[in-house]
C-alpha positions in Angstrom: -27.0 28.0 -53.5 -28.9 27.9 -49.7 -29.1 24.4 -49.4 -25.4 24.1 -50.3 -24.1 26.7 -48.0 -26.3 25.5 -45.7 -25.0 22.0 -45.9 -21.0 23.5 -45.7 -22.4 25.0 -42.5 -23.7 21.5 -40.9 -20.5 19.9 -42.3 -17.9 22.1 -41.0 -19.7 22.2 -37.1 -20.5 18.3 -37.0 -16.6 18.5 -37.8 -15.7 21.4 -35.3 -17.6 19.0 -32.7 -15.8 15.6 -33.4 -12.0 17.6 -33.0 -13.1 18.6 -29.8 -14.1 15.5 -28.5 -11.2 13.7 -30.2 -8.9 16.6 -28.0 -10.1 15.3 -24.9 -7.4 14.4 -23.0 -6.9 11.0 -21.0 -6.3 13.5 -18.0 -9.3 15.5 -18.6 -11.1 11.9 -18.6 -9.4 10.8 -15.1 -10.3 13.6 -13.3 -14.1 13.6 -14.6 -14.5 10.3 -13.1 -12.4 11.1 -9.8 -14.9 14.2 -8.8 -17.4 12.1 -9.7 -16.8 8.8 -7.4 -15.4 10.8 -5.2 -18.7 12.8 -4.9 -20.6 9.5 -4.4 -18.4 8.1 -1.5 -18.3 11.5 0.0 -22.3 11.4 0.2 -22.7 7.8 1.0 -19.9 8.7 4.0 -22.5 11.6 5.3 -25.5 8.7 5.1 -24.0 6.4 7.4 -21.4 8.3 9.8 -22.8 11.9 9.5 -19.6 12.7 8.4 -17.2 12.9 5.4 -13.5 11.9 5.0 -10.7 13.2 2.6 -10.5 10.4 0.1 -8.9 9.8 -2.0 -6.6 6.7 -4.0 -3.6 9.5 -5.1 -0.6 8.3 -5.2 2.7 9.7 -5.9 2.8 8.7 -9.5 -1.1 9.2 -9.8 -0.2 12.9 -11.8 2.6 10.8 -13.7 2.7 8.9 -16.9 2.8 5.4 -16.6 5.6 5.5 -19.4 7.8 7.4 -17.5 7.7 6.0 -14.5 11.1 3.4 -15.0 12.5 0.2 -13.6 15.3 1.9 -12.3 13.1 4.1 -10.3 11.3 1.5 -8.8 14.6 -0.2 -7.4 15.8 2.9 -6.3 13.1 3.5 -4.3 13.5 0.5 -2.4 17.3 0.7 -2.2 17.4 4.0 -0.4 19.4 3.4 3.2 17.9 6.2 6.4 17.1 5.2 10.1 13.5 5.6 11.1 12.2 5.9 14.3 8.5 5.4 14.5 5.7 6.2 17.6 2.7 4.3 17.2 0.4 7.2 15.4 3.4 7.4 13.2 3.8 4.2 11.9 0.1 3.6 11.8 0.0 7.1 9.3 2.4 5.8 7.5 1.1 2.2 6.9 -2.6 4.1 5.7 -0.1 6.1 3.0 2.3 3.3 2.1 0.6 -0.6 2.5 -0.2 -2.3 -0.4 -3.4 -4.3 1.0 -5.0 -0.7 2.3 -4.3 0.8 -1.3 -5.7 -1.8 -2.9 -9.2 -1.7 -0.6 -9.6 1.8 -1.3 -9.4 1.2 -4.9 -11.8 -1.3 -4.9 -14.2 1.1 -2.8 -13.5 3.7 -5.7 -14.4 0.7 -8.4 -17.9 0.2 -6.6 -18.6 4.0 -7.0 -17.2 4.2 -10.4 -19.9 1.3 -11.9 -22.6 3.5 -10.2 -21.6 6.0 -12.3 -22.1 4.1 -15.2 -25.1 2.9 -14.1 -26.2 6.5 -13.2 -25.6 7.5 -16.6 -27.9 4.6 -18.1 -30.7 6.9 -16.6 -29.7 10.3 -18.0 -29.9 11.7 -21.8 -27.6 9.7 -24.3 -26.5 12.0 -26.9 -24.7 10.7 -30.2 -23.9 11.9 -33.1 -22.0 10.2 -35.8 -21.3 11.0 -39.9 -20.0 8.4 -42.4 -18.4 10.1 -45.9 -18.7 7.4 -48.8 -17.0 7.8 -52.0 -18.1 4.6 -54.7 -16.9 3.7 -57.9 -19.2 1.4 -60.1 -18.6 -0.7 -62.9 -20.2 0.9 -65.5 -17.5 4.0 -64.2 -19.8 6.1 -62.6 -18.7 7.8 -59.3 -20.6 9.5 -56.7 -20.2 10.5 -53.4 -22.4 10.5 -49.9 -22.8 12.4 -46.6 -24.9 10.2 -43.9 -25.4 12.0 -40.8 -27.5 11.4 -37.6 -27.6 12.9 -34.0 -30.0 12.9 -31.3 -30.8 11.5 -27.8 -32.4 9.1 -26.1 -33.8 8.9 -22.5 -34.3 5.7 -20.6 -37.0 6.5 -17.5 -37.2 4.4 -14.4 -40.5 3.5 -15.4 -38.7 1.2 -18.3 -39.7 3.8 -20.6 -37.5 4.3 -23.7 -37.6 7.5 -25.7 -35.6 9.0 -28.4 -35.4 12.0 -31.1 -32.9 12.0 -33.8 -32.2 13.8 -37.2 -30.6 11.5 -40.0 -29.1 13.9 -42.8 -28.6 12.3 -46.9 -26.6 13.7 -48.8 -25.9 12.0 -52.5 -23.9 13.3 -55.4 -23.1 11.9 -59.1 -19.5 13.0 -60.4 -20.6 11.6 -63.9 -23.0 10.4 -65.7 -26.1 12.4 -65.6 -25.0 14.9 -62.8 -27.5 15.0 -60.6 -27.7 15.7 -56.3 -30.3 14.7 -53.7 -30.3 15.8 -50.1 -33.0 14.4 -47.4 -33.4 14.5 -43.6 -35.2 12.6 -41.3 -36.8 13.8 -38.3 -38.1 11.1 -35.7 -39.1 10.1 -32.4 -39.8 6.9 -31.1 -41.6 5.6 -27.2 -41.4 2.4 -26.5 -43.3 1.8 -22.5 -43.3 -1.5 -21.5 -46.9 -2.8 -19.0 -45.2 -5.9 -17.7 -42.1 -7.1 -18.0 -40.2 -4.5 -17.3 -42.4 -2.1 -16.4 -42.0 -0.2 -13.4 -39.2 1.6 -11.7 -38.7 -1.2 -9.1 -37.7 -3.8 -12.8 -36.6 -1.2 -14.3 -34.3 1.3 -11.9 -33.0 -2.6 -10.2 -29.3 -2.6 -11.3 -29.4 1.3 -10.5 -30.7 0.8 -7.3 -28.3 -2.6 -6.2 -25.0 -0.5 -7.3 -26.1 2.2 -5.0 -26.3 0.0 -2.7 -23.3 -2.2 -3.3 -21.3 1.5 -2.3 -23.0 1.8 0.9 -21.7 -2.1 1.3 -18.0 -0.8 0.4 -18.0 2.2 2.4 -18.8 0.1 5.1 -16.4 -2.9 4.9 -14.0 -0.3 4.4 -14.3 1.8 7.7 -14.3 -1.7 8.8 -11.3 -2.4 7.2 -9.9 1.0 8.5 -10.3 0.1 12.4 -8.9 -3.6 11.9 -6.0 -2.3 9.8 -5.1 0.3 12.7 -5.4 -2.8 15.3 -3.6 -4.8 13.6 -0.6 -2.4 13.5 -0.7 -1.4 16.6 -0.7 -5.2 18.2 2.3 -5.8 15.7 4.1 -2.7 16.7 3.6 -4.0 20.8 4.4 -7.4 19.5 7.9 -6.5 18.1 8.6 -4.5 22.4 7.9 -7.3 23.6 10.4 -9.3 22.0 12.6 -6.5 22.2 11.7 -6.8 26.3 12.7 -10.7 25.6 15.9 -9.8 24.6 17.1 -7.7 27.5 15.9 -10.5 29.9 17.4 -12.8 27.9 20.4 -10.9 27.4 20.3 -9.9 31.3 19.4 -14.1 32.1 22.8 -14.9 30.2 24.5 -12.1 32.5 23.4 -13.6 35.2 24.7 -17.0 34.1 28.3 -15.6 33.2 28.1 -14.5 37.0 27.2 -17.8 38.4 29.7 -20.2 35.8 32.6 -17.8 37.2 31.4 -18.0 40.7 31.0 -21.6 40.8 34.4 -22.3 38.9 36.5 -19.6 41.4 34.9 -21.6 44.2 35.6 -25.2 42.6 39.0 -25.1 43.9 38.0 -26.4 48.0 34.1 -26.4 48.0 32.2 -26.8 44.9 31.8 -29.9 43.1 32.8 -30.2 39.2 29.0 -31.4 38.1 27.8 -28.1 39.7 30.8 -26.5 37.7 29.9 -28.0 34.4 25.6 -27.8 35.0 26.3 -24.0 35.4 28.7 -23.9 32.1 26.0 -25.7 30.2 22.9 -23.2 31.3 25.1 -20.2 30.5 25.4 -22.0 27.1 21.4 -22.7 26.9 21.0 -19.0 27.6 23.6 -17.6 25.1 21.6 -19.7 22.5 18.3 -18.5 24.0 18.9 -14.9 23.6 21.1 -15.0 20.5 17.3 -17.2 19.3 15.4 -13.8 21.0 17.4 -11.2 18.4 17.0 -13.2 15.4 13.0 -13.7 16.0 12.8 -9.9 16.3 14.9 -9.1 13.5 12.6 -11.5 11.0 9.6 -9.9 13.0 10.4 -6.3 11.9 11.6 -7.4 8.3 7.9 -8.5 8.1 6.3 -5.1 10.1 8.6 -3.1 7.7 6.6 -4.6 4.8 3.4 -3.9 6.2 4.5 -0.2 6.5 5.5 0.2 2.9 9.3 0.8 3.6 12.3 -1.2 2.0 13.7 -3.2 3.1 17.2 -1.4 3.6 15.7 1.3 6.3 16.4 1.0 9.6 13.1 0.9 11.7 13.7 1.8 15.5 10.6 1.8 17.8 9.8 3.6 20.7 10.1 1.8 24.3 8.2 4.8 26.1 5.0 3.3 23.9 5.4 -0.5 26.2 5.8 2.1 28.7 3.1 4.0 29.1 0.8 0.6 28.1 2.3 -0.8 31.5 1.8 2.2 33.6 -1.9 2.8 32.1 -2.3 -1.3 32.7 -5.7 -2.9 32.2 -8.5 -1.6 31.3 -11.9 -3.2 32.0 -13.9 -3.2 29.6 -17.4 -3.8 31.4 -19.4 -5.6 29.2 -21.2 -9.0 28.8 -22.7 -11.1 26.2 -26.0 -10.1 25.5 -25.1 -6.0 25.9 -22.1 -7.0 23.6 -24.3 -8.6 21.1 -27.2 -5.9 21.5 -24.2 -3.4 20.1 -23.0 -5.5 17.3 -26.4 -5.7 15.9 -26.8 -2.0 15.9 -23.0 -1.4 14.8 -21.2 -4.2 13.7 -21.0 -3.0 10.0 -20.0 -6.1 8.5 -23.6 -7.6 9.9 -25.5 -4.4 9.2 -23.9 -5.4 5.3 -25.3 -8.7 5.6 -28.9 -8.0 7.0 -28.9 -5.0 3.9 -27.5 -8.4 1.4 -30.4 -10.5 2.6 -33.1 -7.7 1.4 -31.2 -7.4 -1.8 -31.8 -11.4 -2.3 -36.0 -10.9 -1.6 -35.5 -8.2 -4.0 -33.8 -10.3 -6.5 -37.0 -13.1 -6.1 -39.6 -10.2 -7.8 -37.2 -9.0 -10.3 -36.3 -12.6 -11.3 -40.5 -12.9 -11.5 -41.1 -10.3 -13.2 -38.9 -11.7 -16.3 -41.4 -14.5 -16.7 -44.3 -12.3 -17.4 -45.2 -11.8 -21.0 -43.3 -8.5 -22.4 -46.2 -6.4 -23.2 -46.0 -2.8 -23.9 -47.0 0.8 -25.6 -45.2 2.1 -28.6 -45.4 5.5 -30.8 -43.3 7.0 -33.1 -43.6 10.4 -35.9 -41.5 11.2 -38.5 -41.1 14.3 -41.5 -39.0 14.2 -44.2 -37.3 17.2 -45.4 -39.3 19.4 -48.5 -38.3 18.2 -52.1 -36.2 18.7 -53.7 -33.1 19.3 -51.8 -34.5 21.1 -49.0 -32.9 18.8 -46.5 -33.3 21.5 -43.2 -36.8 22.4 -44.1 -39.6 20.2 -42.9 -43.1 20.0 -43.8 -44.7 18.8 -40.8 -48.5 18.0 -42.3 -46.7 15.1 -44.2 -45.7 13.6 -41.0 -46.1 10.2 -40.2 -47.2 9.3 -36.7 -48.3 5.8 -35.2 -48.5 4.0 -32.3 -49.4 0.4 -31.1 -49.4 -2.5 -28.4 -46.9 -5.2 -28.9 -47.5 -8.9 -27.6 -44.9 -11.1 -26.7 -46.2 -14.4 -25.2 -44.0 -16.6 -22.7 -43.9 -19.3 -24.8 -39.9 -20.0 -24.4 -38.8 -18.6 -21.0 -35.8 -21.4 -20.3 -33.5 -19.1 -19.4 -35.8 -16.8 -16.9 -37.1 -19.8 -15.8 -34.1 -21.3 -14.5 -33.4 -17.5 -13.4 -35.9 -17.1 -11.1 -35.4 -20.9 -9.5 -31.5 -20.1 -8.7 -32.9 -17.1 -7.5 -35.3 -18.4 -4.7 -32.2 -20.7 -3.6 -29.9 -17.4 -3.8 -32.3 -16.0 -1.4 -32.7 -19.1 0.8 -28.3 -19.5 0.8 -28.5 -15.9 2.1 -31.2 -16.8 5.0 -28.7 -19.7 5.7 -25.7 -17.1 5.3 -27.3 -14.6 8.0 -28.3 -16.8 10.6 -24.9 -18.6 10.5 -23.3 -14.9 10.6 -25.2 -14.3 13.9 -24.4 -17.5 15.6 -20.6 -17.2 14.9 -20.9 -13.3 16.2 -22.0 -14.4 19.1 -20.0 -17.5 19.3 -16.6 -14.8 18.7 -18.3 -12.1 21.6 -18.6 -15.0 24.2 -15.2 -16.0 23.3 -14.0 -13.1 23.1 -15.4 -11.7 27.1 -13.6 -15.5 28.5 -10.7 -14.2 26.7 -10.1 -11.0 28.2 -11.1 -12.2 31.9 -8.5 -14.9 31.3 -6.0 -12.7 30.2 -6.6 -10.2 33.2 -7.0 -13.4 35.5 -3.3 -13.9 33.6 -1.7 -11.0 33.9 -2.0 -11.2 37.4 -0.8 -14.2 37.9 2.4 -13.3 36.0 2.7 -10.5 37.7 2.9 -11.9 41.1 4.9 -14.9 39.4 7.4 -12.4 38.8 7.7 -10.9 42.4 8.1 -14.5 44.0 10.9 -15.3 41.0 12.7 -12.6 42.4 12.9 -13.7 45.8 13.8 -17.3 44.6 16.8 -15.9 42.9 18.0 -13.3 45.1 17.5 -16.6 48.1 19.0 -19.0 46.0 22.1 -16.7 45.1 22.3 -16.0 49.2 21.8 -19.9 50.1 25.0 -20.8 47.3 26.9 -18.1 48.9 26.2 -19.3 52.7 26.9 -22.9 51.0 22.9 -24.1 52.0 22.2 -24.6 48.6 23.0 -26.8 45.1 23.5 -24.6 42.3 20.6 -26.7 40.1 18.0 -24.5 42.7 19.9 -21.5 41.6 19.5 -22.5 38.0 16.0 -23.3 38.6 15.3 -19.8 40.2 16.4 -18.1 37.4 14.3 -20.4 35.0 11.9 -19.1 36.3 12.5 -15.6 36.6 12.5 -15.5 32.7 9.8 -17.5 31.8 7.8 -15.2 34.3 9.1 -11.8 32.7 8.6 -12.9 29.2 5.3 -14.2 30.2 4.0 -11.4 32.0 4.9 -8.5 28.7 3.1 -11.6 26.8 0.2 -11.1 29.2 -0.3 -7.3 29.1 -0.3 -7.4 25.0 -2.5 -10.3 24.8 -5.4 -8.6 26.7 -4.7 -5.5 25.0 -5.4 -6.9 22.0 -8.5 -9.3 23.2 -10.2 -6.0 24.8 -9.7 -4.1 21.3 -10.5 -7.6 19.0 -13.4 -7.2 21.3 -14.8 -3.4 20.3 -13.7 -4.4 16.9 -16.2 -7.1 16.8 -18.8 -5.3 18.5 -18.0 -2.9 15.6 -17.8 -0.1 18.6 -13.9 0.3 18.3 -12.6 4.3 17.5 -9.1 4.3 16.2 -9.3 7.9 14.4 -8.2 9.4 17.3 -4.2 9.8 19.1 -3.1 6.4 20.7 -6.8 5.2 21.1 -5.5 1.7 22.6 -4.6 3.7 25.8 -8.2 4.5 26.2 -11.6 2.5 26.6 -11.3 3.4 22.3 -15.0 2.8 22.2 -17.6 5.0 20.4 -20.3 3.8 23.2 -20.0 5.3 27.3 -19.4 1.7 28.3 -20.6 0.5 31.6 -18.6 0.2 34.4 -17.7 -3.0 35.8 -18.5 -3.1 39.7 -16.5 -5.8 40.1 -13.6 -8.3 38.2 -15.4 -11.4 38.7 -18.6 -9.7 37.7 -18.7 -11.6 34.4 -16.4 -14.6 35.5 -17.0 -18.4 34.1 -14.2 -19.1 36.4 -14.6 -17.5 39.5 -16.8 -16.8 42.4 -18.0 -13.9 43.6 -15.8 -13.5 46.8 -12.8 -14.1 43.9 -12.1 -17.9 44.5 -11.8 -20.5 41.5 -15.1 -22.3 41.0 -15.1 -25.9 41.2 -15.7 -28.6 38.5 -19.3 -29.3 40.2 -19.9 -25.6 40.7 -19.0 -25.2 36.4 -21.3 -27.7 35.7 -24.1 -27.1 38.0 -24.6 -23.9 36.3 
């Protein structure tokens, strides 16, 4: 009677536990995964940067069930109409919240950390519990019922050892014929410790170690992507303002051509040639065409920018002209960097390079792991088990009757073709990573040298274009006065106006080009800081950069006195 009662109690406990597990909601599992992943990412950020961020992949749809999100809702969202005026800081924040690529990068980091939770779980206690109830109808008419249950715990150790403890319970009851019933339980303990192949934490925990390092790489990659993303938003914003400035320049040019045509047409009665009037009319049409084209280019670029920001195309997006005015007021910020200093900074701070160096170390470690798999499989094993007492006391054990065993298991490496291939492949992969690292270093130095040369060129270009605007304005004024006094032909004025519009557009382009080149140099070095307001108007560097004593201190085209180097001077350096 007591055994039957205990049997019912055990079944009730097992059934209750099963129903509890079944009742765990998918939302609870999701929140549990988020908690583990966000803790892993925060720990990685703290170890790399000394601080953490409010990282999350939640969106406006995160707390909703997929079946509740209707396609009509998406259509309605992408067709909303409103006017939005954004500063650059606001544009960056909006893009961070809405850009599809940005969200995808965050999710990739999340998935990398999620994989680590799985690897860590492998080295934690693994509980299991299962049960099966069966009814059998034999061909002779005999009927029986059975319940087979087992529960236990297993643990994989970093030494490679595998330990498990379990209890199995079998109940068999015949319902017809000779009524009989049996109930037995077996308590067992097993352990296996490899001594050669798969032994040691460096081998057994390799997947865990790689998963932890992958999280570090992913955090670095995402941080680099964030800086790159913010830089792209800033430059795209200024490119739009540059195009907007071009529209105003082209419009003013068009209005000037209208006035010139009107003036020449009025004087054509007795003073101007008909050919000059025709040329003026043709120039007016050309300027009108350029003005219209500049509007279309701006609209197309604005549509692309709205996609980057995650805004619907139906939104009327407006930019702030004051951003360009602030940039023009600040002017060119000199970096004060030479190639050797920049490359030294990059080795210490450029996150993708740090990943490349660590991945090279990974490839060396992989060869050791692959070599280990070539060894014989030799290990110690031990086990112990005890059955419940007769006849049906399945929950009472006589440990004096326990069965024990200990031994050595050996598997000779008679067939290691796949392992041999994996080892050889790991050596090839190591040399490939070696070449990749050397190429990364060469390309990085080349990029830095190109960035610095480009920065110098754009610095000089901006100064040239600024002077060109001033000269072109004088030429236009002089040509207009000459025509009014009858001392010049219309072609002189037309050429002067063409020079002015070209110089004005080139000056704005040179300013934005310089900004982009300077920020790209800091990004390539790995010292660009984008998490401060209006970082593009500062030196935007995580380090205190040396001040350049002279604009030509690192020039490859100018001498110390500012004069242009001759070809002989360039090639004799």
